[in-house]
Each structure stands twice: as C-alpha cells, then as structure tokens.
KOLLUMTI-529160 format. One record per residue: residue number from 1; x, y, z of N, C-alpha, C in turn. Coordinates in pm, whole numbers, plus 50000, padded with zeros to 5 digits. Example, Ala and Ser with C-alpha at 12.3 -4.5 7.8 and 13.67 -1.06 7.14 Angstrom:
2
    n  n.east  n.north   n.up  ca.east  ca.north  ca.up  c.east  c.north   c.up
    1   51319    49431  50780    51230     49550  50780   51320    49670  50780
    2   51285    49775  50708    51367     49894  50714   51290    50003  50787
***
This chain:
190
    n  n.east  n.north   n.up  ca.east  ca.north  ca.up  c.east  c.north   c.up
    1   14295    50284  91088    14295     50422  91045   14347    50436  90903
    2   14453    50367  90865    14507     50379  90730   14413    50317  90627
    3   14338    50213  90665    14242     50152  90573   14133    50252  90538
    4   14087    50328  90635    13985     50430  90611   14039    50538  90516
    5   14162    50578  90535    14225     50679  90448   14238    50626  90305
    6   14275    50501  90291    14288     50439  90159   14152    50438  90089
    7   14050    50394  90159    13916     50390  90100   13868    50529  90062
    8   13889    50623  90150    13846     50762  90123   13917    50817  90000
    9   14046    50794  89990    14123     50846  89877   14079    50783  89745
   10   14068    50652  89742    14031     50584  89619   13884    50608  89582
   11   13797    50617  89681    13657     50649  89653   13646    50790  89595
   12   13727    50883  89646    13728     51020  89593   13774    51024  89449
   13   13879    50948  89417    13928     50940  89280   13821    50880  89188
   14   13758    50771  89234    13655     50706  89153   13537    50800  89129
   15   13499    50874  89230    13388     50969  89217   13422    51078  89116
   16   13543    51131  89124    13586     51235  89031   13593    51180  88888
   17   13645    51059  88873    13651     50996  88741   13511    50976  88684
   18   13418    50935  88767    13280     50918  88723   13218    51050  88679
   19   13248    51156  88752    13197     51288  88715   13252    51332  88580
   20   13383    51312  88560    13446     51350  88432   13385    51267  88319
   21   13366    51137  88341    13306     51051  88238   13166    51101  88201
   22   13088    51135  88301    12951     51179  88276   12944    51315  88207
   23   13033    51405  88245    13025     51543  88196   13111    51572  88074
   24   13217    51491  88050    13313     51531  87947   13347    51421  87846
   25   13265    51317  87839    13293     51210  87742   13297    51265  87599
   26   13212    51360  87568    13211     51419  87434   13341    51492  87403
   27   13393    51565  87500    13521     51636  87481   13635    51538  87463
   28   13632    51428  87537    13736     51325  87524   13728    51261  87386
   29   13608    51232  87339    13590     51175  87206   13640    51271  87098
   30   13616    51400  87115    13663     51499  87018   13815    51504  87013
   31   13880    51493  87128    14027     51491  87131   14078    51365  87062
   32   14017    51252  87090    14058     51126  87025   14044    51139  86873
   33   13935    51198  86827    13915     51217  86682   14022    51309  86625
   34   14058    51412  86697    14162     51505  86651   14296    51434  86640
   35   14331    51353  86742    14456     51276  86736   14455    51182  86615
   36   14343    51110  86598    14333     51015  86487   14353    51085  86354
   37   14284    51195  86333    14294     51270  86208   14437    51316  86183
   38   14502    51364  86287    14640     51410  86275   14732    51296  86236
   39   14723    51184  86306    14810     51071  86278   14780    51010  86141
   40   14654    50999  86107    14615     50945  85977   14671    51032  85863
   41   14679    51162  85886    14729     51256  85786   14880    51271  85785
   42   14951    51192  85865    15097     51199  85868   15153    51303  85962
   43   15067    51361  86045    15112     51460  86142   15172    51396  86266
   44   15223    51480  86353    15289     51436  86476   15216    51493  86597
   45   15209    51412  86702    15159     51457  86832   15281    51498  86915
   46   15288    51623  86957    15394     51672  87045   15335    51690  87184
   47   15400    51632  87285    15350     51637  87423   15448    51715  87511
   48   15396    51795  87603    15481     51868  87696   15406    51898  87826
   49   15483    51922  87930    15431     51959  88062   15548    51969  88158
   50   15520    52009  88279    15622     52026  88383   15601    51927  88497
   51   15710    51882  88557    15702     51794  88673   15631    51664  88641
   52   15527    51632  88718    15449     51512  88694   15384    51513  88557
   53   15349    51631  88510    15290     51643  88376   15395    51615  88268
   54   15521    51644  88296    15629     51607  88203   15640    51455  88195
   55   15630    51391  88310    15634     51244  88312   15517    51187  88234
   56   15400    51247  88248    15283     51202  88170   15307    51222  88021
   57   15366    51335  87983    15395     51362  87841   15484    51253  87783
   58   15588    51219  87856    15680     51115  87811   15611    50979  87804
   59   15534    50948  87904    15462     50821  87911   15369    50806  87790
   60   15290    50909  87763    15192     50899  87656   15258    50897  87518
   61   15360    50977  87498    15430     50973  87368   15483    50832  87342
   62   15533    50768  87445    15586     50632  87432   15476    50534  87391
   63   15357    50549  87445    15246     50459  87409   15219    50463  87259
   64   15230    50581  87199    15203     50593  87055   15319    50539  86972
   65   15440    50568  87011    15555     50526  86931   15579    50375  86943
   66   15572    50321  87064    15604     50179  87084   15480    50093  87066
   67   15388    50102  87160    15261     50029  87153   15183    50058  87280
   68   15054    50037  87272    14970     50043  87391   14922    49902  87420
   69   14816    49856  87354    14769     49719  87372   14812    49626  87261
   70   14831    49680  87145    14850     49600  87025   14984    49631  86959
   71   15052    49528  86912    15169     49551  86830   15119    49596  86693
   72   15159    49715  86653    15112     49776  86529   15220    49874  86483
   73   15203    49933  86364    15303     50030  86319   15317    50145  86419
   74   15436    50198  86430    15462     50312  86519   15381    50434  86473
   75   15339    50513  86570    15268     50637  86541   15359    50754  86578
   76   15344    50865  86508    15433     50980  86525   15398    51058  86653
   77   15485    51050  86752    15465     51122  86879   15601    51153  86939
   78   15613    51274  86995    15738     51319  87056   15706    51391  87185
   79   15780    51359  87291    15772     51435  87416   15880    51543  87411
   80   15840    51667  87429    15934     51779  87426   16006    51798  87560
   81   15997    51698  87645    16051     51707  87781   16175    51622  87801
   82   16227    51559  87696    16326     51454  87716   16470    51489  87680
   83   16494    51591  87602    16629     51623  87557   16696    51717  87657
   84   16774    51660  87750    16831     51742  87857   16929    51846  87805
   85   17003    51816  87701    17095     51916  87645   17018    52035  87590
   86   16913    52007  87514    16831     52113  87459   16762    52194  87570
   87   16701    52124  87665    16629     52192  87773   16721    52283  87854
   88   16838    52232  87889    16928     52312  87973   16994    52424  87894
   89   17026    52401  87767    17083     52509  87685   16982    52621  87666
   90   16860    52583  87634    16756     52684  87614   16726    52760  87743
   91   16714    52687  87853    16688     52751  87982   16801    52848  88018
   92   16924    52807  87992    17039     52890  88024   17048    53013  87933
   93   17029    52992  87803    17052     53098  87706   16930    53187  87682
   94   16810    53131  87693    16689     53205  87658   16588    53215  87771
   95   16605    53134  87874    16511     53132  87985   16421    53010  87978
   96   16379    52962  88094    16299     52840  88101   16163    52856  88034
   97   16114    52979  88024    15984     53001  87960   15985    52961  87813
   98   16102    52947  87752    16113     52918  87609   16145    52772  87577
   99   16159    52685  87677    16208     52549  87650   16117    52467  87559
  100   15987    52490  87563    15896     52417  87475   15868    52495  87347
  101   15853    52627  87357    15822     52706  87237   15934    52698  87135
  102   16058    52693  87181    16170     52683  87087   16162    52553  87006
  103   16123    52445  87073    16108     52317  87004   15988    52319  86909
  104   15881    52383  86950    15765     52397  86861   15807    52473  86735
  105   15883    52582  86752    15930     52659  86637   16016    52575  86544
  106   16096    52486  86600    16188     52405  86519   16121    52285  86454
  107   16022    52226  86519    15974     52094  86477   15829    52088  86429
  108   15742    52169  86484    15599     52153  86458   15556    52225  86330
  109   15461    52163  86261    15409     52216  86135   15256    52209  86136
  110   15191    52288  86052    15046     52273  86041   15012    52126  86011
  111   14909    52077  86074    14873     51936  86063   14918    51855  86183
  112   15007    51914  86266    15050     51852  86391   14960    51900  86505
  113   14978    51839  86621    14908     51883  86742   15010    51897  86854
  114   15001    52006  86927    15076     52024  87051   14981    51992  87166
  115   15016    51891  87244    14933     51848  87357   15004    51892  87485
  116   14940    51979  87559    15000     52034  87681   14926    51984  87804
  117   15003    51933  87899    14948     51890  88028   14989    51994  88131
  118   14892    52052  88200    14921     52152  88303   14810    52149  88406
  119   14845    52128  88531    14742     52123  88633   14680    52261  88658
  120   14756    52368  88636    14705     52503  88662   14669    52580  88535
  121   14734    52547  88424    14715     52625  88302   14782    52760  88307
  122   14874    52778  88401    14939     52908  88421   15090    52906  88405
  123   15151    52792  88376    15296     52785  88364   15340    52862  88240
  124   15432    52958  88257    15473     53040  88143   15528    52961  88026
  125   15598    52850  88051    15656     52776  87937   15550    52704  87855
  126   15442    52657  87916    15337     52593  87836   15252    52699  87765
  127   15234    52812  87828    15162     52922  87762   15239    52969  87640
  128   15369    52987  87654    15454     53028  87540   15451    52921  87430
  129   15451    52795  87468    15444     52688  87368   15313    52695  87291
  130   15202    52717  87361    15073     52728  87294   15071    52848  87200
  131   15127    52958  87242    15133     53077  87156   15217    53049  87031
  132   15330    52981  87050    15416     52948  86936   15343    52855  86840
  133   15271    52757  86894    15196     52664  86809   15091    52739  86729
  134   15016    52823  86794    14910     52898  86724   14970    52985  86614
  135   15084    53046  86641    15150     53130  86540   15193    53048  86419
  136   15220    52921  86438    15264     52832  86329   15147    52756  86265
  137   15025    52777  86312    14911     52704  86257   14902    52562  86306
  138   14957    52536  86424    14956     52403  86484   14844    52400  86589
  139   14763    52296  86585    14653     52282  86681   14708    52261  86822
  140   14632    52308  86921    14670     52294  87062   14558    52223  87136
  141   14597    52115  87207    14506     52043  87296   14564    52058  87437
  142   14480    52091  87533    14527     52112  87670   14451    52024  87768
  143   14527    51954  87851    14473     51878  87964   14502    51961  88087
  144   14396    52004  88155    14409     52105  88259   14336    52065  88387
  145   14350    52149  88488    14276     52139  88613   14259    52280  88666
  146   14210    52291  88788    14200     52419  88857   14135    52529  88773
  147   14033    52493  88697    13962     52592  88617   14020    52615  88478
  148   14139    52567  88451    14199     52579  88318   14300    52688  88301
  149   14291    52794  88381    14389     52902  88373   14394    52967  88236
  150   14501    53039  88213    14523     53113  88089   14535    53020  87969
  151   14588    52900  87990    14609     52807  87879   14478    52764  87813
  152   14372    52756  87890    14243     52713  87835   14202    52800  87716
  153   14225    52930  87726    14188     53021  87619   14275    53011  87495
  154   14389    52943  87505    14480     52927  87392   14464    52792  87322
  155   14381    52706  87377    14366     52570  87325   14249    52560  87227
  156   14269    52477  87124    14160     52446  87032   14062    52348  87097
  157   14116    52258  87178    14036     52163  87256   14098    52157  87394
  158   14014    52155  87496    14069     52142  87631   13981    52050  87714
  159   14045    51988  87811    13976     51904  87907   14020    51950  88045
  160   13927    52002  88122    13958     52055  88255   13903    51960  88360
  161   13992    51904  88441    13949     51818  88552   13897    51910  88662
  162   13773    51890  88708    13710     51984  88801   13753    51964  88947
  163   13881    51991  88972    13933     51987  89109   14058    52074  89116
  164   14097    52109  89237    14222     52182  89260   14332    52089  89311
  165   14303    51961  89325    14397     51863  89378   14491    51817  89266
  166   14617    51861  89272    14714     51834  89167   14728    51684  89139
  167   14737    51603  89243    14754     51459  89223   14636    51400  89147
  168   14515    51438  89184    14396     51385  89117   14390    51431  88971
  169   14427    51556  88947    14430     51608  88810   14524    51523  88725
  170   14645    51502  88773    14744     51425  88696   14701    51280  88678
  171   14643    51220  88782    14597     51082  88770   14491    51068  88661
  172   14400    51162  88656    14295     51153  88555   14345    51193  88418
  173   14438    51288  88409    14497     51318  88278   14556    51191  88218
  174   14634    51119  88296    14698     50998  88245   14594    50891  88208
  175   14495    50872  88293    14392     50773  88265   14315    50808  88137
  176   14283    50934  88119    14209     50977  88000   14297    50966  87876
  177   14423    51002  87887    14514     50985  87772   14525    50837  87734
  178   14521    50749  87832    14522     50605  87800   14394    50565  87727
  179   14281    50615  87768    14155     50586  87699   14163    50635  87555
  180   14214    50757  87536    14227     50813  87402   14322    50728  87318
  181   14435    50689  87375    14532     50606  87304   14469    50474  87262
  182   14390    50415  87349    14322     50289  87318   14229    50307  87198
  183   14154    50416  87196    14062     50445  87085   14141    50465  86956
  184   14244    50548  86963    14322     50579  86843   14393    50453  86791
  185   14453    50377  86881    14521     50255  86840   14424    50159  86772
  186   14306    50145  86828    14206     50055  86770   14167    50100  86629
  187   14153    50229  86609    14112     50281  86478   14224    50276  86375
  188   14350    50285  86419    14462     50295  86325   14551    50172  86321
  189   14519    50066  86393    14611     49954  86406   14643    49882  86276
  190   14555    49892  86176    14579     49823  86052   14675    49897  85963
***
C-alpha cells in the first residue's frame, strides 16, 4: 500500500513539473534573464516568503552568494527572512505585515529585484513588500500557486504553479529556482 502511495505522489509531481516545463519555460527564461541583468549590473536579488517559502528564500539566496555548481565569484543575494532581531522588533513595533517592506525600504534600490515566494499570493507581508518595492522602483518577481492571488498583479514577472497543493507548489518553486540559478551561474561564472 505505501509503495502505491509513493508512486502516485512522485508521478503526480513529475506530471505537474512536466506541465510547468511545457507551458511556462518562456516565463522561467525571462526570470533568469532578469536575474542575470540585475546581477551583471551590480544589483542585488532580495528573497522573501513565509514558512516553507522562507526556507526556500534562504536556500536560494545561499546558492547565489556561496555557489551552486561552480566555484565562482559571489553574487549579490540576501534573504529577508534571516535576521531574527529585525523580524521580531518589526513585528512587535510595527506589525508582522511590515517585516519585509521595512527591509525593502532600508536596503533595496532601483536596479535590484525583490523575489517573493508565496503559495497563495495573499500574505499581507509579501503584498506590502511588493508595494514597497514598486514605490522604490525595484522590480518584483513572484513565485506563486493557487492562481497567483493579489501578489500576481503587483509583480513585473510571475510564475504560477497550476495547483492548490502547497507542498507541490513549494517543491516546484525550489526546483525552478535551481534551474534559474544554474542558468545564471553558467552565464556569469567568469
């Protein structure tokens, strides 16, 4: 019985990944080009999200700063999810909806990109971060699911995984971010 469940689960993930590859390869390539242009121009990639998406933000920022496949110069990337003193002070003093937007106001400049991971596209703190970025002239890229939610309309580029299954959305966000990182690293490794 568990073998059947394993096969069903992994076959479902593979099918969804194949659908995304077939339908959204162009959007993924456009995001990779945007990252490359930003990094080549001296800009920074800022990543944020909640819960599992926060873990993805941290994971992906690390791939750019440290390395992915190749030892090469560090690339400018920051996860806005890692400073516990800042996050808790902001949540306490200003409310949790401001934890990312406050950092965008302090750190992001035109020429940077704010990359938001959200399975629903409805979390108030990522919406506020996107609004803050747009007000500062900072590009917004959103990795979404469940139709994209309100965040989709605030993004310059978005990728919506066509499912309501949170786990599958996050799994594909991470896999796609790895593909993008591989492309960017290959283009900028010298």
